[in-house]
C-alpha positions in Angstrom: -74.9 29.7 -149.5 -77.9 30.9 -147.5 -77.9 27.7 -145.5 -74.2 28.0 -144.7 -74.7 31.6 -143.5 -77.6 30.6 -141.3 -75.6 27.7 -139.8 -72.7 30.1 -138.9 -75.2 32.4 -137.2 -76.7 29.6 -135.1 -73.3 28.3 -134.1 -72.3 31.9 -133.1 -75.3 32.1 -130.8 -75.5 28.5 -129.4 -71.8 27.9 -128.7 -71.3 30.8 -126.3 -74.6 29.9 -124.6 -73.5 26.3 -124.1 -70.1 27.5 -122.8 -71.8 29.8 -120.3 -74.2 27.1 -119.2 -71.3 24.6 -118.7 -69.4 27.2 -116.7 -72.4 27.9 -114.5 -72.9 24.2 -113.9 -69.3 23.6 -112.9 -69.3 26.7 -110.7 -72.5 25.4 -109.0 -70.9 22.1 -108.3 -67.7 23.8 -106.9 -69.8 26.1 -104.7 -71.9 23.2 -103.2 -68.7 21.1 -102.6 -67.0 24.1 -100.9 -70.0 24.8 -98.8 -70.2 21.2 -97.6 -66.5 21.3 -96.6 -67.0 24.6 -94.8 -69.9 23.3 -92.8 -68.0 20.1 -91.9 -64.9 22.1 -90.8 -67.0 24.3 -88.6 -68.7 21.3 -87.1 -65.3 19.8 -86.2 -65.1 17.2 -83.5 -68.8 16.6 -83.1 -69.4 13.2 -81.4 -69.4 12.7 -77.6 -66.4 10.3 -78.1 -64.4 12.8 -80.1 -65.2 11.3 -83.6 -64.8 13.6 -86.6 -67.6 15.5 -88.1 -66.3 15.8 -91.6 -69.0 15.2 -94.2 -71.9 15.5 -91.8 -74.8 17.6 -93.1 -75.8 20.8 -91.3 -78.2 20.5 -88.4 -81.6 21.9 -88.0 -81.7 25.3 -86.2 -83.8 25.2 -83.1 -84.5 26.8 -79.7 -85.4 24.4 -76.9 -87.0 26.2 -74.0 -87.3 25.1 -70.4 -89.1 26.5 -67.3 -88.6 30.2 -67.2 -87.6 30.5 -70.9 -90.9 29.7 -72.6 -91.3 33.2 -73.9 -87.9 33.3 -75.5 -87.6 33.4 -79.3 -84.8 32.8 -81.8 -84.6 36.5 -82.4 -84.4 37.3 -78.7 -81.4 35.1 -78.3 -79.5 35.7 -81.5 -80.1 39.5 -81.7 -79.3 40.3 -78.0 -76.3 42.7 -77.8 -73.8 41.3 -75.3 -70.3 41.7 -73.8 -67.8 39.0 -73.0 -67.5 38.3 -69.3 -65.7 35.0 -69.4 -63.8 32.7 -71.7 -62.4 29.2 -71.6 -60.9 26.8 -74.1 -64.4 25.4 -74.8 -66.8 28.3 -74.4 -67.3 32.0 -74.2 -69.7 33.6 -71.7 -71.6 36.8 -72.5 -73.8 39.2 -70.5 -76.6 40.0 -72.9 -79.7 42.2 -72.9 -82.9 41.0 -74.5 -84.2 43.9 -76.6 -87.8 42.9 -76.3 -87.9 42.8 -72.5 -84.7 44.8 -71.6 -83.8 41.9 -69.2 -80.2 40.7 -68.7 -79.3 37.0 -69.4 -76.1 35.0 -69.4 -75.3 33.3 -72.7 -72.7 30.5 -72.8 -71.5 29.8 -76.4 -69.9 26.4 -76.7 -67.8 25.9 -79.7 -68.9 23.2 -82.2 -65.7 21.3 -82.0 -66.1 20.9 -78.2 -69.6 19.5 -78.0 -71.6 16.7 -79.6 -74.3 17.1 -82.3 -77.7 18.2 -81.2 -79.3 14.7 -81.4 -76.5 13.3 -79.3 -76.6 15.8 -76.4 -80.3 16.7 -76.3 -81.2 13.8 -73.8 -78.6 15.1 -71.3 -79.5 18.7 -71.9 -83.2 18.0 -71.2 -82.2 16.5 -67.9 -80.1 19.5 -67.0 -82.9 21.9 -68.1 -85.4 20.2 -65.8 -83.3 20.7 -62.6 -84.6 23.4 -60.3 -83.3 24.3 -56.8 -82.8 27.6 -55.0 -79.0 26.9 -54.9 -78.6 26.0 -58.6 -78.4 28.2 -61.6 -81.3 27.1 -63.9 -81.0 26.4 -67.7 -83.7 28.4 -69.4 -83.1 27.5 -73.0 -80.7 26.0 -75.5 -80.1 27.3 -79.0 -78.7 24.8 -81.5 -77.3 26.3 -84.6 -76.9 24.8 -88.1 -73.1 24.5 -87.8 -73.2 22.6 -84.6 -72.8 25.7 -82.3 -74.7 25.6 -79.0 -75.8 28.6 -76.9 -77.0 28.0 -73.3 -79.3 30.7 -71.8 -79.2 31.3 -68.0 -80.3 34.0 -65.7 -77.7 36.8 -65.1 -76.7 37.5 -61.5 -75.5 41.1 -61.0 -73.7 40.2 -57.7 -71.2 38.1 -59.7 -69.6 34.9 -58.6 -68.0 33.8 -55.3 -64.5 34.2 -56.5 -65.2 37.9 -57.3 -66.9 38.3 -53.9 -63.9 36.9 -52.0 -61.5 39.3 -53.8 -63.7 42.4 -53.5 -62.3 45.4 -51.6 -64.2 46.2 -48.5 -65.6 42.7 -48.0 -63.5 42.0 -44.9 -65.6 44.3 -42.7 -68.8 42.5 -43.5 -67.2 39.0 -43.8 -68.6 37.5 -40.6 -69.2 34.0 -39.4 -72.9 34.2 -40.5 -71.8 34.9 -44.1 -69.3 32.0 -44.1 -72.0 29.7 -42.8 -74.6 30.9 -45.2 -72.3 30.5 -48.2 -71.1 27.0 -47.3 -74.5 25.7 -46.3 -76.1 26.9 -49.6 -73.3 25.4 -51.7 -73.6 22.1 -49.9 -77.4 22.1 -50.4 -77.1 22.7 -54.1 -74.6 19.8 -54.4 -76.8 17.6 -52.2 -79.7 18.2 -54.7 -77.5 17.0 -57.6 -76.2 14.0 -55.8 -79.3 12.8 -53.9 -82.6 14.4 -55.0 -82.7 13.4 -58.7 -83.8 10.1 -60.2 -80.3 9.7 -61.5 -77.5 11.6 -59.6 -75.7 14.4 -61.5 -72.0 14.9 -60.9 -71.2 18.5 -61.0 -67.7 17.9 -62.4 -66.4 21.5 -62.2 -67.2 22.9 -58.8 -65.1 26.0 -58.0 -65.7 29.6 -56.7 -65.8 30.9 -60.3 -68.8 28.7 -60.9 -70.8 29.7 -57.9 -73.0 32.7 -58.6 -74.5 34.9 -55.9 -77.9 36.4 -55.5 -78.3 39.9 -54.2 -78.6 38.5 -50.6 -75.5 36.4 -51.1 -77.4 33.2 -51.6 -75.1 30.9 -53.6 -76.1 29.2 -56.8 -74.0 26.5 -58.5 -73.5 26.9 -62.2 -71.9 24.7 -64.9 -73.1 21.4 -63.3 -73.1 18.4 -65.6 -71.5 20.4 -68.4 -68.8 17.8 -68.7 -71.4 15.2 -69.7 -72.1 16.9 -73.0 -68.6 18.1 -73.9 -66.2 16.1 -76.1 -63.6 14.1 -74.3 -60.9 16.5 -75.4 -62.8 19.5 -74.1 -63.5 17.7 -70.9 -59.8 17.1 -70.4 -59.1 20.8 -71.0 -61.6 21.6 -68.3 -59.8 19.2 -65.9 -56.4 20.7 -66.7 -57.8 24.2 -66.0 -59.1 23.0 -62.7 -55.8 21.4 -61.8 -54.0 24.6 -62.5 -56.3 26.3 -59.9 -55.8 23.6 -57.3 -59.2 22.0 -57.7 -58.2 18.6 -59.2 -58.7 15.6 -57.0 -55.5 13.5 -57.0 -57.3 10.3 -58.2 -59.1 12.0 -61.2 -57.3 11.3 -64.4 -60.1 11.8 -67.0 -63.0 14.2 -66.6 -65.5 11.6 -67.8 -64.6 9.6 -64.6 -65.7 12.4 -62.3 -67.6 11.0 -59.2 -69.4 12.2 -56.1 -66.1 11.8 -54.3 -64.3 14.1 -56.7 -67.1 16.7 -56.3 -66.6 16.5 -52.5 -62.9 17.2 -52.9 -63.8 20.3 -54.9 -66.3 21.3 -52.2 -63.6 21.1 -49.6 -61.3 23.3 -51.7 -64.2 25.8 -52.0 -64.7 25.8 -48.3 -61.0 26.3 -47.7 -61.0 29.2 -50.1 -63.9 30.8 -48.2 -62.0 30.4 -45.0 -58.9 31.8 -46.6 -60.6 35.1 -47.1 -59.4 35.7 -43.5 -55.9 34.9 -44.8 -55.8 38.5 -46.1 -56.0 39.7 -42.5 -52.8 37.9 -41.8 -50.6 39.8 -44.2 -49.9 42.6 -41.7 -49.5 40.2 -38.8 -47.1 37.6 -40.4 -43.6 38.5 -39.1 -42.1 35.2 -40.2 -42.3 35.7 -43.9 -41.7 38.7 -46.2 -44.8 37.8 -48.2 -47.7 35.4 -47.6 -48.3 32.6 -50.1 -51.3 32.7 -52.4 -54.3 30.3 -51.8 -53.5 28.4 -54.9 -49.9 27.8 -53.8 -51.1 26.6 -50.4 -53.4 24.1 -52.0 -51.0 22.9 -54.7 -48.2 22.5 -52.2 -50.5 20.9 -49.6 -49.4 23.4 -46.9 -52.8 24.5 -45.7 -52.6 22.7 -42.4 -49.0 23.9 -41.8 -50.0 27.5 -42.5 -53.2 27.4 -40.4 -51.4 26.0 -37.3 -49.0 28.9 -37.2 -51.6 31.3 -36.0 -55.1 31.0 -34.4 -55.9 34.4 -35.9 -56.3 32.5 -39.1 -59.8 31.8 -37.9 -60.7 35.4 -37.4 -61.5 37.4 -34.3 -63.3 35.3 -31.7 -65.3 32.1 -32.2 -62.2 30.3 -33.3 -63.6 26.9 -32.2 -66.5 27.0 -34.7 -64.3 28.0 -37.6 -61.7 25.4 -36.6 -64.5 22.8 -36.9 -65.4 24.1 -40.3 -61.8 24.0 -41.3 -61.5 20.4 -40.2 -64.6 19.5 -42.2 -63.1 21.1 -45.3 -59.8 19.2 -44.8 -61.8 15.9 -44.5 -63.4 16.7 -47.8 -59.9 17.1 -49.3 -58.6 13.8 -48.1 -56.3 12.2 -50.7 -58.3 9.0 -50.4 -61.8 9.2 -52.0 -63.2 6.6 -49.6 -62.1 8.7 -46.7 -64.1 11.8 -47.8 -67.5 12.4 -46.2 -70.6 12.4 -48.4 -72.6 15.5 -48.9 -75.3 14.4 -46.4 -72.6 14.3 -43.6 -71.3 17.7 -44.7 -74.7 19.2 -44.4 -75.3 17.7 -41.0 -71.9 19.0 -39.7 -72.6 22.5 -41.1 -76.0 22.6 -39.5 -74.4 21.6 -36.2 -71.8 24.3 -36.5 -74.6 26.8 -37.1 -76.6 25.6 -34.1 -73.6 25.8 -31.8 -72.9 29.4 -32.8 -76.4 30.7 -32.3 
């Protein structure tokens, strides 16, 4: 009787404990499985060729610093308060302030589904991080997160980008021939460095006025160069489609991964035309043949730049029309429908230098 009573007591204690232990075990298995699925879904499309990332383990968290970013820490980058200043289908750009130094930086967050895993993109990122030139925006550091997210750290330029400058009120009064020449020459020098000064040429791939930053003295610096090399094919195509909508897509370029020096030259020509078209704003009050002037994008997409320019010599500003006409002709040559007919960047630089000498 005593043995039977003891057995009941033991069963009363052991069985609930076994039940709780089994419940905890199955809960742990479920949590680990759910966690793995969550990580995989956040990684998304992680290979450079667009392969799936489902089932891949989390990556090691690291901060890779380049020249100018040696003092940065993980805390500096991750804890910096910031505000969104730009957004695309593949990334979000922040202006952030580093608490420790109170200095401003530009942070570009690239979504995990739009970029390869760290091991795949590091070789290209190290090349991009080593490039330094007065007309290029340097990469100071790369943060690689455990879920495949990438955060690129660049200097912040308070003067903004060229697109903002060209739209700014009050610019027309100071927008002189010297400014046009300085901007175009600096842009061409930056592109020349990418095409000809490196051991292996780098194709910019996304040259446009939004991606040209300005120093305080209006010295242009190209940003986003080579970014298409580390994006997934799908993200690269979205980048190309966005460029096409803005009038920057060369007619021969079907896939972003096939971008070439010639496609960069086409974009350079469009940028030059946009710089010239700043004077187009001066025509609005003088154009008596139309109720409203077409936008720059419409002129490019409809291939009516030449037709529009020929209607009025005032398109080229007050005085010195010959020099600006030569610059316009150079821009149009860069935008030739045939890639083989476009000049290389060395020729562009030579012509710009000649234009500068002739005006002095």
